[in-house]
PDB file of N, CA, C and O in Angstrom, chain B, residues numbered from 101:
ATOM      1  N   MET B 101     109.498  87.644 110.177  1.00  0.00           N
ATOM      2  CA  MET B 101     110.117  88.574 111.099  1.00  0.00           C
ATOM      3  C   MET B 101     111.504  88.963 110.610  1.00  0.00           C
ATOM      4  O   MET B 101     111.916  90.112 110.768  1.00  0.00           O
ATOM      5  N   SER B 102     112.211  88.041 110.034  1.00  0.00           N
ATOM      6  CA  SER B 102     113.561  88.346 109.571  1.00  0.00           C
ATOM      7  C   SER B 102     113.535  89.328 108.399  1.00  0.00           C
ATOM      8  O   SER B 102     114.496  90.070 108.192  1.00  0.00           O
ATOM      9  N   ARG B 103     112.444  89.336 107.634  1.00  0.00           N
ATOM     10  CA  ARG B 103     112.322  90.278 106.517  1.00  0.00           C
ATOM     11  C   ARG B 103     112.243  91.710 107.035  1.00  0.00           C
ATOM     12  O   ARG B 103     112.842  92.614 106.453  1.00  0.00           O
ATOM     13  N   ILE B 104     111.513  91.920 108.116  1.00  0.00           N
ATOM     14  CA  ILE B 104     111.405  93.253 108.712  1.00  0.00           C
ATOM     15  C   ILE B 104     112.764  93.717 109.218  1.00  0.00           C
ATOM     16  O   ILE B 104     113.134  94.879 109.051  1.00  0.00           O
ATOM     17  N   ILE B 105     113.495  92.814 109.828  1.00  0.00           N
ATOM     18  CA  ILE B 105     114.827  93.162 110.343  1.00  0.00           C
ATOM     19  C   ILE B 105     115.765  93.525 109.196  1.00  0.00           C
ATOM     20  O   ILE B 105     116.527  94.486 109.300  1.00  0.00           O
ATOM     21  N   LYS B 106     115.715  92.760 108.099  1.00  0.00           N
ATOM     22  CA  LYS B 106     116.562  93.058 106.942  1.00  0.00           C
ATOM     23  C   LYS B 106     116.232  94.426 106.352  1.00  0.00           C
ATOM     24  O   LYS B 106     117.133  95.204 106.037  1.00  0.00           O
ATOM     25  N   ILE B 107     114.944  94.717 106.203  1.00  0.00           N
ATOM     26  CA  ILE B 107     114.536  96.011 105.649  1.00  0.00           C
ATOM     27  C   ILE B 107     114.971  97.145 106.563  1.00  0.00           C
ATOM     28  O   ILE B 107     115.428  98.182 106.082  1.00  0.00           O
ATOM     29  N   THR B 108     114.837  96.964 107.874  1.00  0.00           N
ATOM     30  CA  THR B 108     115.256  97.988 108.826  1.00  0.00           C
ATOM     31  C   THR B 108     116.754  98.241 108.737  1.00  0.00           C
ATOM     32  O   THR B 108     117.191  99.392 108.748  1.00  0.00           O
ATOM     33  N   ILE B 109     117.534  97.190 108.650  1.00  0.00           N
ATOM     34  CA  ILE B 109     118.989  97.340 108.542  1.00  0.00           C
ATOM     35  C   ILE B 109     119.361  98.057 107.247  1.00  0.00           C
ATOM     36  O   ILE B 109     120.239  98.920 107.251  1.00  0.00           O
ATOM     37  N   ILE B 110     118.707  97.714 106.146  1.00  0.00           N
ATOM     38  CA  ILE B 110     118.993  98.364 104.864  1.00  0.00           C
ATOM     39  C   ILE B 110     118.655  99.850 104.921  1.00  0.00           C
ATOM     40  O   ILE B 110     119.427 100.679 104.439  1.00  0.00           O
ATOM     41  N   VAL B 111     117.505 100.195 105.507  1.00  0.00           N
ATOM     42  CA  VAL B 111     117.114 101.605 105.610  1.00  0.00           C
ATOM     43  C   VAL B 111     118.109 102.378 106.462  1.00  0.00           C
ATOM     44  O   VAL B 111     118.500 103.488 106.099  1.00  0.00           O
ATOM     45  N   VAL B 112     118.522 101.815 107.578  1.00  0.00           N
ATOM     46  CA  VAL B 112     119.489 102.488 108.452  1.00  0.00           C
ATOM     47  C   VAL B 112     120.818 102.676 107.731  1.00  0.00           C
ATOM     48  O   VAL B 112     121.425 103.743 107.826  1.00  0.00           O
ATOM     49  N   LEU B 113     121.276 101.659 107.014  1.00  0.00           N
ATOM     50  CA  LEU B 113     122.538 101.777 106.277  1.00  0.00           C
ATOM     51  C   LEU B 113     122.458 102.830 105.176  1.00  0.00           C
ATOM     52  O   LEU B 113     123.398 103.600 104.982  1.00  0.00           O
ATOM     53  N   VAL B 114     121.339 102.864 104.455  1.00  0.00           N
ATOM     54  CA  VAL B 114     121.170 103.876 103.406  1.00  0.00           C
ATOM     55  C   VAL B 114     121.185 105.274 104.014  1.00  0.00           C
ATOM     56  O   VAL B 114     121.799 106.181 103.453  1.00  0.00           O
ATOM     57  N   LEU B 115     120.520 105.461 105.149  1.00  0.00           N
ATOM     58  CA  LEU B 115     120.516 106.769 105.801  1.00  0.00           C
ATOM     59  C   LEU B 115     121.905 107.153 106.287  1.00  0.00           C
ATOM     60  O   LEU B 115     122.311 108.308 106.154  1.00  0.00           O
ATOM     61  N   LEU B 116     122.632 106.203 106.844  1.00  0.00           N
ATOM     62  CA  LEU B 116     123.984 106.507 107.326  1.00  0.00           C
ATOM     63  C   LEU B 116     124.938 106.826 106.174  1.00  0.00           C
ATOM     64  O   LEU B 116     125.736 107.757 106.274  1.00  0.00           O
ATOM     65  N   TYR B 117     124.862 106.063 105.085  1.00  0.00           N
ATOM     66  CA  TYR B 117     125.702 106.363 103.927  1.00  0.00           C
ATOM     67  C   TYR B 117     125.293 107.689 103.288  1.00  0.00           C
ATOM     68  O   TYR B 117     126.149 108.431 102.807  1.00  0.00           O
ATOM     69  N   GLY B 118     124.012 107.991 103.278  1.00  0.00           N
ATOM     70  CA  GLY B 118     123.559 109.280 102.758  1.00  0.00           C
ATOM     71  C   GLY B 118     124.108 110.434 103.571  1.00  0.00           C
ATOM     72  O   GLY B 118     124.503 111.457 103.012  1.00  0.00           O
ATOM     73  N   GLU B 119     124.137 110.281 104.879  1.00  0.00           N
ATOM     74  CA  GLU B 119     124.705 111.308 105.756  1.00  0.00           C
ATOM     75  C   GLU B 119     126.202 111.460 105.485  1.00  0.00           C
ATOM     76  O   GLU B 119     126.732 112.571 105.502  1.00  0.00           O
ATOM     77  N   HIS B 120     126.863 110.363 105.242  1.00  0.00           N
ATOM     78  CA  HIS B 120     128.302 110.396 104.955  1.00  0.00           C
ATOM     79  C   HIS B 120     128.599 111.139 103.649  1.00  0.00           C
ATOM     80  O   HIS B 120     129.624 111.813 103.540  1.00  0.00           O
ATOM     81  N   PHE B 121     127.713 111.021 102.666  1.00  0.00           N
ATOM     82  CA  PHE B 121     127.929 111.658 101.365  1.00  0.00           C
ATOM     83  C   PHE B 121     127.235 113.012 101.239  1.00  0.00           C
ATOM     84  O   PHE B 121     127.112 113.534 100.131  1.00  0.00           O
ATOM     85  N   GLY B 122     126.779 113.591 102.353  1.00  0.00           N
ATOM     86  CA  GLY B 122     126.271 114.960 102.339  1.00  0.00           C
ATOM     87  C   GLY B 122     124.763 115.112 102.284  1.00  0.00           C
ATOM     88  O   GLY B 122     124.270 116.235 102.183  1.00  0.00           O
ATOM     89  N   MET B 123     124.021 114.031 102.346  1.00  0.00           N
ATOM     90  CA  MET B 123     122.570 114.131 102.360  1.00  0.00           C
ATOM     91  C   MET B 123     122.105 114.519 103.762  1.00  0.00           C
ATOM     92  O   MET B 123     122.655 114.037 104.753  1.00  0.00           O
ATOM     93  N   SER B 124     121.099 115.386 103.851  1.00  0.00           N
ATOM     94  CA  SER B 124     120.628 115.849 105.153  1.00  0.00           C
ATOM     95  C   SER B 124     119.737 114.792 105.798  1.00  0.00           C
ATOM     96  O   SER B 124     118.649 114.500 105.301  1.00  0.00           O
ATOM     97  N   LEU B 125     120.194 114.234 106.882  1.00  0.00           N
ATOM     98  CA  LEU B 125     119.439 113.208 107.591  1.00  0.00           C
ATOM     99  C   LEU B 125     118.281 113.823 108.374  1.00  0.00           C
ATOM    100  O   LEU B 125     117.223 113.206 108.501  1.00  0.00           O
ATOM    101  N   SER B 126     118.470 115.020 108.894  1.00  0.00           N
ATOM    102  CA  SER B 126     117.414 115.653 109.693  1.00  0.00           C
ATOM    103  C   SER B 126     116.196 115.982 108.837  1.00  0.00           C
ATOM    104  O   SER B 126     115.067 115.882 109.318  1.00  0.00           O
ATOM    105  N   GLY B 127     116.397 116.369 107.592  1.00  0.00           N
ATOM    106  CA  GLY B 127     115.273 116.642 106.698  1.00  0.00           C
ATOM    107  C   GLY B 127     114.464 115.393 106.403  1.00  0.00           C
ATOM    108  O   GLY B 127     113.234 115.428 106.385  1.00  0.00           O
ATOM    109  N   LEU B 128     115.161 114.289 106.172  1.00  0.00           N
ATOM    110  CA  LEU B 128     114.461 113.030 105.907  1.00  0.00           C
ATOM    111  C   LEU B 128     113.683 112.546 107.129  1.00  0.00           C
ATOM    112  O   LEU B 128     112.554 112.070 107.005  1.00  0.00           O
ATOM    113  N   LEU B 129     114.289 112.669 108.302  1.00  0.00           N
ATOM    114  CA  LEU B 129     113.604 112.239 109.520  1.00  0.00           C
ATOM    115  C   LEU B 129     112.406 113.131 109.828  1.00  0.00           C
ATOM    116  O   LEU B 129     111.379 112.645 110.302  1.00  0.00           O
ATOM    117  N   THR B 130     112.529 114.435 109.561  1.00  0.00           N
ATOM    118  CA  THR B 130     111.401 115.347 109.760  1.00  0.00           C
ATOM    119  C   THR B 130     110.259 115.000 108.818  1.00  0.00           C
ATOM    120  O   THR B 130     109.099 114.952 109.227  1.00  0.00           O
ATOM    121  N   PHE B 131     110.592 114.760 107.556  1.00  0.00           N
ATOM    122  CA  PHE B 131     109.579 114.381 106.576  1.00  0.00           C
ATOM    123  C   PHE B 131     108.889 113.077 106.981  1.00  0.00           C
ATOM    124  O   PHE B 131     107.669 112.955 106.870  1.00  0.00           O
ATOM    125  N   GLY B 132     109.669 112.112 107.448  1.00  0.00           N
ATOM    126  CA  GLY B 132     109.092 110.840 107.890  1.00  0.00           C
ATOM    127  C   GLY B 132     108.211 111.003 109.113  1.00  0.00           C
ATOM    128  O   GLY B 132     107.169 110.356 109.219  1.00  0.00           O
ATOM    129  N   GLY B 133     108.617 111.860 110.039  1.00  0.00           N
ATOM    130  CA  GLY B 133     107.808 112.099 111.234  1.00  0.00           C
ATOM    131  C   GLY B 133     106.488 112.765 110.913  1.00  0.00           C
ATOM    132  O   GLY B 133     105.447 112.385 111.449  1.00  0.00           O
ATOM    133  N   ILE B 134     106.529 113.765 110.035  1.00  0.00           N
ATOM    134  CA  ILE B 134     105.293 114.453 109.648  1.00  0.00           C
ATOM    135  C   ILE B 134     104.392 113.507 108.863  1.00  0.00           C
ATOM    136  O   ILE B 134     103.174 113.517 109.036  1.00  0.00           O
ATOM    137  N   GLY B 135     104.990 112.693 108.002  1.00  0.00           N
ATOM    138  CA  GLY B 135     104.202 111.708 107.253  1.00  0.00           C
ATOM    139  C   GLY B 135     103.561 110.678 108.171  1.00  0.00           C
ATOM    140  O   GLY B 135     102.407 110.298 107.972  1.00  0.00           O
ATOM    141  N   GLY B 136     104.305 110.227 109.177  1.00  0.00           N
ATOM    142  CA  GLY B 136     103.749 109.277 110.143  1.00  0.00           C
ATOM    143  C   GLY B 136     102.623 109.878 110.956  1.00  0.00           C
ATOM    144  O   GLY B 136     101.639 109.203 111.256  1.00  0.00           O
ATOM    145  N   LEU B 137     102.764 111.146 111.313  1.00  0.00           N
ATOM    146  CA  LEU B 137     101.705 111.837 112.049  1.00  0.00           C
ATOM    147  C   LEU B 137     100.442 111.955 111.203  1.00  0.00           C
ATOM    148  O   LEU B 137      99.336 111.751 111.703  1.00  0.00           O
ATOM    149  N   ALA B 138     100.605 112.282 109.926  1.00  0.00           N
ATOM    150  CA  ALA B 138      99.454 112.402 109.033  1.00  0.00           C
ATOM    151  C   ALA B 138      98.748 111.059 108.853  1.00  0.00           C
ATOM    152  O   ALA B 138      97.519 110.995 108.874  1.00  0.00           O
ATOM    153  N   VAL B 139      99.510 110.002 108.680  1.00  0.00           N
ATOM    154  CA  VAL B 139      98.910 108.669 108.524  1.00  0.00           C
ATOM    155  C   VAL B 139      98.199 108.252 109.808  1.00  0.00           C
ATOM    156  O   VAL B 139      97.116 107.669 109.759  1.00  0.00           O
ATOM    157  N   GLY B 140      98.803 108.548 110.950  1.00  0.00           N
ATOM    158  CA  GLY B 140      98.180 108.211 112.229  1.00  0.00           C
ATOM    159  C   GLY B 140      96.871 108.943 112.456  1.00  0.00           C
ATOM    160  O   GLY B 140      95.894 108.357 112.924  1.00  0.00           O
ATOM    161  N   MET B 141      96.855 110.229 112.123  1.00  0.00           N
ATOM    162  CA  MET B 141      95.622 111.002 112.302  1.00  0.00           C
ATOM    163  C   MET B 141      94.546 110.565 111.314  1.00  0.00           C
ATOM    164  O   MET B 141      93.361 110.575 111.646  1.00  0.00           O
ATOM    165  N   ALA B 142      94.945 110.184 110.107  1.00  0.00           N
ATOM    166  CA  ALA B 142      93.971 109.730 109.117  1.00  0.00           C
ATOM    167  C   ALA B 142      93.407 108.359 109.486  1.00  0.00           C
ATOM    168  O   ALA B 142      92.235 108.084 109.229  1.00  0.00           O
ATOM    169  N   GLY B 143      94.218 107.509 110.079  1.00  0.00           N
ATOM    170  CA  GLY B 143      93.772 106.161 110.416  1.00  0.00           C
ATOM    171  C   GLY B 143      93.063 106.043 111.747  1.00  0.00           C
ATOM    172  O   GLY B 143      92.548 104.976 112.081  1.00  0.00           O
ATOM    173  N   LYS B 144      93.028 107.127 112.516  1.00  0.00           N
ATOM    174  CA  LYS B 144      92.425 107.095 113.854  1.00  0.00           C
ATOM    175  C   LYS B 144      90.954 106.699 113.796  1.00  0.00           C
ATOM    176  O   LYS B 144      90.519 105.821 114.541  1.00  0.00           O
ATOM    177  N   ASP B 145      90.186 107.339 112.917  1.00  0.00           N
ATOM    178  CA  ASP B 145      88.757 107.042 112.834  1.00  0.00           C
ATOM    179  C   ASP B 145      88.500 105.645 112.287  1.00  0.00           C
ATOM    180  O   ASP B 145      87.573 104.965 112.726  1.00  0.00           O
ATOM    181  N   ILE B 146      89.306 105.222 111.346  1.00  0.00           N
ATOM    182  CA  ILE B 146      89.137 103.883 110.778  1.00  0.00           C
ATOM    183  C   ILE B 146      89.369 102.821 111.849  1.00  0.00           C
ATOM    184  O   ILE B 146      88.583 101.883 111.977  1.00  0.00           O
ATOM    185  N   LEU B 147      90.442 102.967 112.614  1.00  0.00           N
ATOM    186  CA  LEU B 147      90.728 101.997 113.677  1.00  0.00           C
ATOM    187  C   LEU B 147      89.679 102.046 114.778  1.00  0.00           C
ATOM    188  O   LEU B 147      89.322 101.014 115.346  1.00  0.00           O
ATOM    189  N   SER B 148      89.184 103.240 115.080  1.00  0.00           N
ATOM    190  CA  SER B 148      88.142 103.366 116.096  1.00  0.00           C
ATOM    191  C   SER B 148      86.884 102.614 115.674  1.00  0.00           C
ATOM    192  O   SER B 148      86.304 101.875 116.469  1.00  0.00           O
ATOM    193  N   ASN B 149      86.465 102.800 114.431  1.00  0.00           N
ATOM    194  CA  ASN B 149      85.280 102.097 113.936  1.00  0.00           C
ATOM    195  C   ASN B 149      85.509 100.589 113.869  1.00  0.00           C
ATOM    196  O   ASN B 149      84.596  99.811 114.147  1.00  0.00           O
ATOM    197  N   PHE B 150      86.704 100.179 113.508  1.00  0.00           N
ATOM    198  CA  PHE B 150      87.020  98.757 113.423  1.00  0.00           C
ATOM    199  C   PHE B 150      86.899  98.084 114.785  1.00  0.00           C
ATOM    200  O   PHE B 150      86.262  97.038 114.910  1.00  0.00           O
ATOM    201  N   PHE B 151      87.514  98.686 115.811  1.00  0.00           N
ATOM    202  CA  PHE B 151      87.463  98.079 117.136  1.00  0.00           C
ATOM    203  C   PHE B 151      86.072  98.193 117.759  1.00  0.00           C
ATOM    204  O   PHE B 151      85.684  97.336 118.552  1.00  0.00           O
ATOM    205  N   SER B 152      85.318  99.235 117.415  1.00  0.00           N
ATOM    206  CA  SER B 152      83.936  99.321 117.881  1.00  0.00           C
ATOM    207  C   SER B 152      83.100  98.194 117.294  1.00  0.00           C
ATOM    208  O   SER B 152      82.267  97.608 117.985  1.00  0.00           O
ATOM    209  N   GLY B 153      83.320  97.893 116.024  1.00  0.00           N
ATOM    210  CA  GLY B 153      82.613  96.785 115.391  1.00  0.00           C
ATOM    211  C   GLY B 153      82.952  95.452 116.025  1.00  0.00           C
ATOM    212  O   GLY B 153      82.078  94.601 116.192  1.00  0.00           O
ATOM    213  N   ILE B 154      84.214  95.262 116.379  1.00  0.00           N
ATOM    214  CA  ILE B 154      84.617  94.028 117.059  1.00  0.00           C
ATOM    215  C   ILE B 154      83.922  93.921 118.412  1.00  0.00           C
ATOM    216  O   ILE B 154      83.457  92.845 118.788  1.00  0.00           O
ATOM    217  N   MET B 155      83.849  95.030 119.144  1.00  0.00           N
ATOM    218  CA  MET B 155      83.182  95.009 120.454  1.00  0.00           C
ATOM    219  C   MET B 155      81.695  94.689 120.304  1.00  0.00           C
ATOM    220  O   MET B 155      81.153  93.900 121.077  1.00  0.00           O
ATOM    221  N   LEU B 156      81.032  95.293 119.319  1.00  0.00           N
ATOM    222  CA  LEU B 156      79.613  95.001 119.107  1.00  0.00           C
ATOM    223  C   LEU B 156      79.408  93.541 118.719  1.00  0.00           C
ATOM    224  O   LEU B 156      78.481  92.892 119.205  1.00  0.00           O
ATOM    225  N   TYR B 157      80.255  93.031 117.858  1.00  0.00           N
ATOM    226  CA  TYR B 157      80.144  91.642 117.420  1.00  0.00           C
ATOM    227  C   TYR B 157      80.347  90.689 118.592  1.00  0.00           C
ATOM    228  O   TYR B 157      79.612  89.710 118.722  1.00  0.00           O
ATOM    229  N   SER B 158      81.325  90.956 119.440  1.00  0.00           N
ATOM    230  CA  SER B 158      81.568  90.068 120.577  1.00  0.00           C
ATOM    231  C   SER B 158      80.445  90.164 121.599  1.00  0.00           C
ATOM    232  O   SER B 158      80.134  89.174 122.262  1.00  0.00           O
ATOM    233  N   THR B 159      79.832  91.329 121.741  1.00  0.00           N
ATOM    234  CA  THR B 159      78.701  91.478 122.659  1.00  0.00           C
ATOM    235  C   THR B 159      77.508  90.666 122.169  1.00  0.00           C
ATOM    236  O   THR B 159      76.833  90.011 122.963  1.00  0.00           O
ATOM    237  N   VAL B 160      77.246  90.706 120.868  1.00  0.00           N
ATOM    238  CA  VAL B 160      76.139  89.928 120.307  1.00  0.00           C
ATOM    239  C   VAL B 160      76.402  88.443 120.506  1.00  0.00           C
ATOM    240  O   VAL B 160      75.481  87.701 120.845  1.00  0.00           O
ATOM    241  N   LEU B 161      77.628  87.996 120.304  1.00  0.00           N
ATOM    242  CA  LEU B 161      77.948  86.586 120.521  1.00  0.00           C
ATOM    243  C   LEU B 161      77.755  86.193 121.975  1.00  0.00           C
ATOM    244  O   LEU B 161      77.300  85.085 122.257  1.00  0.00           O
ATOM    245  N   LEU B 162      78.092  87.080 122.905  1.00  0.00           N
ATOM    246  CA  LEU B 162      77.923  86.792 124.323  1.00  0.00           C
ATOM    247  C   LEU B 162      76.445  86.679 124.676  1.00  0.00           C
ATOM    248  O   LEU B 162      76.054  85.794 125.437  1.00  0.00           O
ATOM    249  N   VAL B 163      75.629  87.563 124.133  1.00  0.00           N
ATOM    250  CA  VAL B 163      74.191  87.511 124.408  1.00  0.00           C
ATOM    251  C   VAL B 163      73.601  86.234 123.829  1.00  0.00           C
ATOM    252  O   VAL B 163      72.768  85.597 124.475  1.00  0.00           O
ATOM    253  N   LEU B 164      74.010  85.847 122.633  1.00  0.00           N
ATOM    254  CA  LEU B 164      73.491  84.620 122.031  1.00  0.00           C
ATOM    255  C   LEU B 164      73.941  83.387 122.812  1.00  0.00           C
ATOM    256  O   LEU B 164      73.184  82.423 122.921  1.00  0.00           O
ATOM    257  N   ALA B 165      75.144  83.402 123.351  1.00  0.00           N
ATOM    258  CA  ALA B 165      75.661  82.246 124.079  1.00  0.00           C
ATOM    259  C   ALA B 165      74.975  82.083 125.429  1.00  0.00           C
ATOM    260  O   ALA B 165      74.676  80.961 125.837  1.00  0.00           O
ATOM    261  N   THR B 166      74.722  83.185 126.126  1.00  0.00           N
ATOM    262  CA  THR B 166      74.120  83.089 127.454  1.00  0.00           C
ATOM    263  C   THR B 166      72.607  83.028 127.390  1.00  0.00           C
ATOM    264  O   THR B 166      71.973  82.474 128.289  1.00  0.00           O
ATOM    265  N   GLY B 167      72.021  83.585 126.351  1.00  0.00           N
ATOM    266  CA  GLY B 167      70.576  83.555 126.212  1.00  0.00           C
ATOM    267  C   GLY B 167      69.854  84.591 127.045  1.00  0.00           C
ATOM    268  O   GLY B 167      68.623  84.588 127.082  1.00  0.00           O
ATOM    269  N   SER B 168      70.563  85.467 127.706  1.00  0.00           N
ATOM    270  CA  SER B 168      69.905  86.487 128.516  1.00  0.00           C
ATOM    271  C   SER B 168      70.425  87.866 128.128  1.00  0.00           C
ATOM    272  O   SER B 168      71.584  88.044 127.756  1.00  0.00           O
ATOM    273  N   VAL B 169      69.528  88.820 128.229  1.00  0.00           N
ATOM    274  CA  VAL B 169      69.875  90.207 127.923  1.00  0.00           C
ATOM    275  C   VAL B 169      69.600  91.031 129.163  1.00  0.00           C
ATOM    276  O   VAL B 169      68.515  90.949 129.738  1.00  0.00           O
ATOM    277  N   HIS B 170      70.554  91.808 129.571  1.00  0.00           N
ATOM    278  CA  HIS B 170      70.391  92.687 130.725  1.00  0.00           C
ATOM    279  C   HIS B 170      70.261  94.115 130.227  1.00  0.00           C
ATOM    280  O   HIS B 170      71.164  94.638 129.574  1.00  0.00           O
ATOM    281  N   ARG B 171      69.140  94.740 130.535  1.00  0.00           N
ATOM    282  CA  ARG B 171      68.925  96.116 130.102  1.00  0.00           C
ATOM    283  C   ARG B 171      69.266  97.061 131.239  1.00  0.00           C
ATOM    284  O   ARG B 171      69.023  96.773 132.411  1.00  0.00           O
ATOM    285  N   THR B 172      69.821  98.170 130.870  1.00  0.00           N
ATOM    286  CA  THR B 172      70.116  99.201 131.858  1.00  0.00           C
ATOM    287  C   THR B 172      69.426 100.482 131.438  1.00  0.00           C
ATOM    288  O   THR B 172      69.230 100.742 130.251  1.00  0.00           O
ATOM    289  N   GLU B 173      69.064 101.273 132.422  1.00  0.00           N
ATOM    290  CA  GLU B 173      68.434 102.553 132.134  1.00  0.00           C
ATOM    291  C   GLU B 173      69.502 103.628 132.088  1.00  0.00           C
ATOM    292  O   GLU B 173      70.424 103.651 132.904  1.00  0.00           O
ATOM    293  N   ILE B 174      69.361 104.510 131.126  1.00  0.00           N
ATOM    294  CA  ILE B 174      70.295 105.620 130.995  1.00  0.00           C
ATOM    295  C   ILE B 174      69.611 106.864 131.543  1.00  0.00           C
ATOM    296  O   ILE B 174      68.524 107.234 131.097  1.00  0.00           O
ATOM    297  N   SER B 175      70.241 107.492 132.492  1.00  0.00           N
ATOM    298  CA  SER B 175      69.668 108.714 133.063  1.00  0.00           C
ATOM    299  C   SER B 175      70.553 109.892 132.712  1.00  0.00           C
ATOM    300  O   SER B 175      71.752 109.742 132.473  1.00  0.00           O
ATOM    301  N   LYS B 176      69.944 111.065 132.686  1.00  0.00           N
ATOM    302  CA  LYS B 176      70.682 112.280 132.367  1.00  0.00           C
ATOM    303  C   LYS B 176      71.277 112.859 133.636  1.00  0.00           C
ATOM    304  O   LYS B 176      70.635 112.882 134.686  1.00  0.00           O
ATOM    305  N   VAL B 177      72.491 113.320 133.528  1.00  0.00           N
ATOM    306  CA  VAL B 177      73.148 113.970 134.652  1.00  0.00           C
ATOM    307  C   VAL B 177      72.942 115.463 134.508  1.00  0.00           C
ATOM    308  O   VAL B 177      73.246 116.047 133.468  1.00  0.00           O
ATOM    309  N   GLN B 178      72.416 116.084 135.573  1.00  0.00           N
ATOM    310  CA  GLN B 178      72.151 117.526 135.503  1.00  0.00           C
ATOM    311  C   GLN B 178      73.103 118.290 136.367  1.00  0.00           C
ATOM    312  O   GLN B 178      73.029 119.517 136.432  1.00  0.00           O
TER     313      GLN B 178
END
């Protein structure tokens, strides 16, 4: 945990010193925001499939532990 704090402090200090020496802070923050948005949108499907797999795995374990399966009927809504 302390490593994350150290890295965060270093990044903030570099950005503040860059602003002091004429580097545009708003451009860097915009680039970081757009990059974070792109990574988030790209990882959405991967995380969705990952958590779906965990849910299926835990459901199978529950059925094996209890020994009973409850079936439900799916009806169409018109």
